[in-house]
N, C-alpha and C positions, 0 to 999 in steps of 0.2 A: 375273459382273462386279459389283463393289461400286459403290454409288451415289457420284457425284462429290461430294466435300466442297465443291468450288468451287461447284457448282450449289446445294447445300443452303444454304451460307453466303450466297451472293448472294441467294437467295430470302428468307432470314431477314432479311438487311440491308434488302432492299426493303420487306418487311412492316413492319419496325421504323421505317423512315423514314416510310412512309405513315401508320402509326398515330400517329407523333409529330408529324405536320404541324401540328396545332393548337398544340402547344407551341413549334414553330419560329416560328410567327407572333407569339407573345407576346414582348414586350420583356423582356430580362433586365437586371439592374443591371450597368452597365458604365461605367467612367470615360471611355470614348471616346464615349459617347452613341449608339452604333450599335445597341445591343441585343445585341451579341456581346462577350464578354470574350476578349481575345487572350492567348497564352501569356506575353507579356512584361508583362502587366498584373497588378497585385495581385489576388489572389483566384482566379486561373485554376487553379493547381495545387491539387488537392484530395484526392487519394488515393494510397496506395502499398500494395504487398502482395507476397506470395510465393506461388508455386504449384509443385506437384510432381505428377508422374504418369508416363504411359508415352508413348513415341514409337515410331513404326513407319515404317521406311524402305521405301518402295514400290519395290522392286527385284527383278528375277528372280534366282533362285538356280540354280546349275548342279548337276545331280544328281551325287551322289557327293562333293561338296565341302562343308566345314563352312559353315553359313549361319545367322546369328541376326540378324534385322532389327528386333528389338524391344529397347528399353532404357529406363532411367529418364530423365526429362526434368525440368529445373528452369528456372524463370523468375522473375526479380524485376522488378517493374514500378512505374511511377508515371504518373499521368495527371491530367487536368483537364477542365473543361467550358467549351465556347464559350457554351452556353446550357443549358436544362433537358433537351434531347434529344440534342444532338450534342457529342462531346468528342474528345479525342486521348489516346493512351497510348503510352509508350515502354517497352521491355523489354530486359533482358539475359538470354540463355538458353544453356543447355547442351543441345544437341540429343540427345546420347547417344553411346554407343560401340557400334558394330555390327561384326559379323563377316560380311563379304560374300565368299562363295566362298573362305574361308580367309584373307582380308586384313582387318585391323582398320581401321575408319574411325571418326573422331571429329569432332565438329562443335560450334562455338560461334557465337553470333550476337547481333545487335542488331536490334530491330524497331521500327517506327513505324506506328501504325494510327489511322485515324479510327474512332470508335465512335458508333453511332447506337442509341438504346435507348428503352425505354418504362419510366419510373419506376413502381414499384409500392410505394406507401407512402413512408416517410421514408428507408429505406436498403436497398431491394430493387429489382431491375430485371431485365429481359431485354434483350439487345443483340446486334447484329451488328458485325463488325469487317472492315475492308478496308485494306490498306496495303502496305508493302514491308519486307523484311528484308535485312540485310547479314550474310552468313554466311561463315565460314572453315572449311574441312574439310581433314582430313589423312587420306590413305589410305596404309597401309603399302605400301612399294615404289613405288606409283603417284605419290606426291607430294602436294602441296597445291593447293587451288583456293579462290578467294574471289570474291565479287561479290554483286550485288543480285538479288532475285527477289521475286515477289508473295507476299503472305500474306493469308489470309481466315480468318474464324472466327465462331463464335456463342458466347454464354455467358449466364449468369444469376448473380445474387447474391441471397442471402437475409440480410437484416439480423438480427443477433443483439442488437445494442444500437444506439444512435444513431450510434456510431462504427465498430463492428466488424461485419463481414459474412463469411459463407462464400461462396465463389465457385467455379463450375465453368466450364471452357472447353473447346471442341473447335476445333482450329485445323489449318490446312494451310499449310506453308511450301514454296516451290519453291526448292531449294538446289543450288548448283553443287558437283559432285564431279568429281575427275579423270575424264575420259571423258564427261561430260555432266551435265545437270540431272536431279534426282530430287525426288519429293515426300516430305516427312516429315510424317506425320499425328500429332497429339498430342491427348491427353485428360488434363486436369489438374483437381485440386482445390486450393484455397488459401484464404488469409485476406486480407482487404483492410481497411485502416484509412482512414477518411474523416476529414479534418481539419475540425472545426467550431468 
């Protein structure tokens, strides 16, 4: 039995929030004067990037039928920070194309996540993510399905310059498919640009 990505990600997020507590208590510059910068305020949105990697659909295969539950995964994202430790990120993703028991399945989605992390230097950090994703899937013969599901993850970025960073993420998305919900696990590498 493989370890639950939900458990690993939730633990990592808890550790990140606990470690970042001193930063949460420090006031950040904000035009609202609350110590938090909101998404509608100037200066909130601060980074964008693209990631690519592998996705794995967690589904049982029937013996004797073609089954390929792994494919390429792509995500474009943008985000900002409420303060030095907590932020938000939105993304557009292609979950991949899978062959499940001889039927082709394809999925796209949008996700929104709260991000809590520990800054390491000027442009490096480790972080946890928790939020929701809206996905649309299409399975040959069975039809289409769409809806919301939870998403969790962990990640890290290593600054190359003041603006550019390499980023790695491990995420799990709970996605609706015709016939029920399934987990899609992803591992990606990408680049992130921080506006300064």
